[in-house]
N, C-alpha and C positions, 0 to 999 in steps of 0.2 A: 537586506541580503542581496548581494550581487550574484547574478547567475551567468555562467559561461556555457554556451552550447557547442563551441568549437575550441580546440586547443589554441588556435591562432588568436582567439579573443582574449586569452589570459594575459594580463598586463605583465610586461617584462620587469617593471619596477614594483612588483607586488610587495606589500609589507611581509615581514617574516611570519611564517604560518605554522600552526599546529594542524596536521592533516589526518583525516580518517579515510581509509580506503574500504570499499566493499560494494556489493551489488545492491544491498539494502532493499530487497523486495519485501514489501509488507511492513517494513520498519517496526519489527516486533521488539520485545524487551531485550533480546540479545543485541540487536542493533542499537537500541537506546543506550545500553551500557557502553558500547564503543563510542558513541557520540558524546555521552556525558563525560567520559574519561578524557576524550580529546579536548572538550571545552574546558574541563578543569585544568588540564595541562596548559592550555592557551592562556587562561587567566593567571595561573601561577608564574608562567614564564614571560608574560607580556606579549603574547603572540595573537595573531588573528586566527579565527577558526575557519577551516576549509574542508569541505567534503568533496572527494573526487569519486564519481560514480558514473554509471552509464545510463543513457536514455532508453536503450534496448537491452535485452538479455543476451549475454555473450554466446549462449547456445544457439542463437539464431544463425550464427555463422559456424560455430564449432560443431554443432550437432543439430542441424535443421529438422531432423525427423524426431527429435526428442526435446522440443522447446517447452518448458513449463509455462502454464498460463500465469499471467501476472496477478498478484494480489491487489495491486493498485496501479493506476495509470500515472503518467508523468505529472499531471496537474495535482492529483491527490498527494503524490510524493512531495512535490514542492510545498504544498500546504503544510505537511508535517514538518519539513525542514524549517519552514518559516516560523512555525510554532516553537520549535526548539531554539530558534534565534541563532542560526549559523551566519557568519559574516560572508563567506564565499561558498558557492555551490557550483561544481562543474558537472554538467549532465552531457557527457560526451558520447556520441554514437560509436558503439563498438564496431569497427570496420577492419578492412585489410591492414591498415596502418597499425592498429592496436595488436592485431594477431602477429605481425612480423617484428614487433619490438623485441630485441634481445633484453632479458630482464635487467641487466645492469644499465643498459641504455635508457630504459624507462625510468629508472631511479635517477640517473644523472640528468637526462634531457627534460623530463617532465616534472618529477618531484622536486629536484634541486633547482634546475635552471628556470623552469616556468613557475612553479608554485612557491619557490623560496622556502622550502620546508626545513624547519628546525626541530620539529618533534613529530613523531608518527604514532598513530594508534590504529591497530588492525586486529582482526580476529585470527585465532590460532591456525585456521585452515585456509587462509587467503592464498590464492594462486594468481600469477600474472605473467605476462610476457610470452614470447614465442614458445609454442608447445607446452605452455603452462609450467615452464621450468623454474620460474621465480616462485619463491615461497618465503615464509617468515624467517627461516634459517638464513636465507640470503640477505633479507632485509636487516637482520641483526648483524651479519658479517660485514655489511657495507656501511654500517652506522659510523664507525670511526673514520673511514675513508672520506665520507661526505659530510661529516660533522653534524649529525642529528641524533637526538635521543629517541627512545621508542618505548612503547608499552604494548605487550601482546595480551589480548583478552582471551582467556580460556573459555571453554563451553559454558553457557549459562544454563543451569539446571533448575527446574521447578518440579516438585513432586517426583523426583528421580527421573525426569524426562528432559532430554536435551532439546532446548528451544531452537527451532529452525523454520525457514520458510516452507520447506517440504511438509513439516508437521502442520503448519497453519493451513496449507492448501488441503491436506487430508481432512482436517477437522471441518473446514468449510464445506467440502464436498459431501461429508457425512451429516451436515446440518447441526453439528455440535457447536453451536455458536457461543455458548457461555464459556466453553473450554477455549475456543479460539480467542475470545476476548481476553481471557486470563493470560494467555501467552503473548498476545499482542500488547497487553498493557493499556488497552483502550478498546472502545467499541469498533468493530469492523464496520466500515461504511462504504456506500456507493454514491458517487456524485455524478449528476448528469442533467441533461436537458429534458424538460417535460414536453412530451409530444402527444399528438392527438391519437387516441386509440379508436375502438369501435363504439365507444359510448355505452358499453354494456353496464358498467357500474352505475351510470346515471339512471338507466332504465330500472335497475334493481333497487335504487334508493341509496346506493353507496358510491357516490362519485369519486373516482380515484385519479391520482396523478400517475401517468404512465411514463416510465423512465426509459430512455434509450440506453441500452447496455453496450459498451464499446467492445470491439473485437479483442480476443485474446486476454480477456479479464477473467480471473478465476471466479466462477459463478457459484454462489452458495446453493446448497441442495434445495430442490423444489419443495415448496411448502408455504405455510402461513406463519408469519413471525410478528411478535411484538417489536415495534421499532420506535425510533424518535426521528423526526424529520426537521431539518434545519432549513428555514426559508426566510429570506429577507432579514437575517440576523436574529431570528427568534426560533426557539426549539419547541416543537409541538409533539404530543404523543400521537402515535399512528399505528396502524396495523397494515402489514405488507404481504402481498402474495407474490411469490417467485415461481415461475413455471410457464406452462403452455396453455393454461386454461382449457383442460380437456373436455369440460362440459360443453364448451362452444367450439371444440375441435379446431383450435388455433394451432399454428405451427411456430417453432422457434421459442426462445426463452424471453419472457416478459417480466417486468417488475412493476407492479401496480400498488400504489400506496393510498390508503384512505387516511387523510390527515384530520384528526379530531380538532375542532375549533376553527377550521378554515372553511368558509362558505363561498369562496370565489374560485374561478378557474386559475390555473398556474401555467397555462400553455406558454412555451418558449421562454420559460424562466429556469434558472438553475436551482436545484434542491439537493440536499445531502441526506440520505437515508442511513441511519445508524441502527444496526441490528442488536437486539437485546435478548430475546428469548424465542425459542421455537414453540409454536402451539400445536401444529399437526401437519400431516402430509397433505399434498394436493390430491384432491379426490375428484373423480368424474361422477357427477350426480345424474340420476335418471330424470329428475324433474327440477324445474327452476325453483319451486317452493322449498325443496330440500337444500338447495344452494343458499337461498336467502336465510333459512334457519341456521345453517352453519356459519354464515357471515355474521349474523346477529350474535351467535355464541362467541365467535372470535372477537367481536367488538366488546362484548361484555367482559371477557377475560382481559382484554387490553385495558379497559377502563378500571377494572379491579386492580390490575398490576400497578397502575399509576395513581390508584386511590382517588379516582374521579367520581 
């Protein structure tokens, strides 16, 4: 997969493409439907697959006081696109240039002249261009003029619920991880660098990998979760605490994972923690012995889940 971070980087002699447009925050099953249809059209028409999206959320400029937290960062998003096997990916920063594009100019100068688009797949509510005047009706109307075919993807419903990034954020903030995973079509995951903590887990007999959580990432509700941890290409059962560790009066949000079957330190290495099931709320214990008992119970439930 070839990635473009600037419009100027996109080859002027690009092969004819089948393009998907969207913000794709979270890459849930609605987004997957758009991408699969785009790839199917590419295969059928002999085109290259191309995703055009943004590295930041458009609301950072359009509505800076109401910017939603991201469900995943750029690296995690690229990982999913790679797994889907897209030929080209444009991760363009949404800036003043994007804001000022007249809708038809965006179609002509970017989609046609830059991307060499011959087929377009897009969600029913896609908006683009200056003052968000561009919509799917305009994309349909311009198709004959600029010589491309199109497919408009209607809302994806599951259990009579419309799948959306807003829904996923709400479920994560409520700790309803199994529902969030259902609508994502995969396990929600957080990927990052293992950093040194205060060593509390070691002292209690539960050495944990402490993950640095990036800014503006949608944080799952505080609590203890059954998880899976991917490290050095192998998946391990694990139990993870998300929160502020109130027993030790820490501040900020921390993610600490006890990885079953790993007996060495992971400092300065990248791990991926996949959330499976919520066990309980985070609790402030009056005595360390109560905390140890709770952690032993969490571990027993995790082992039982994985049938260890």
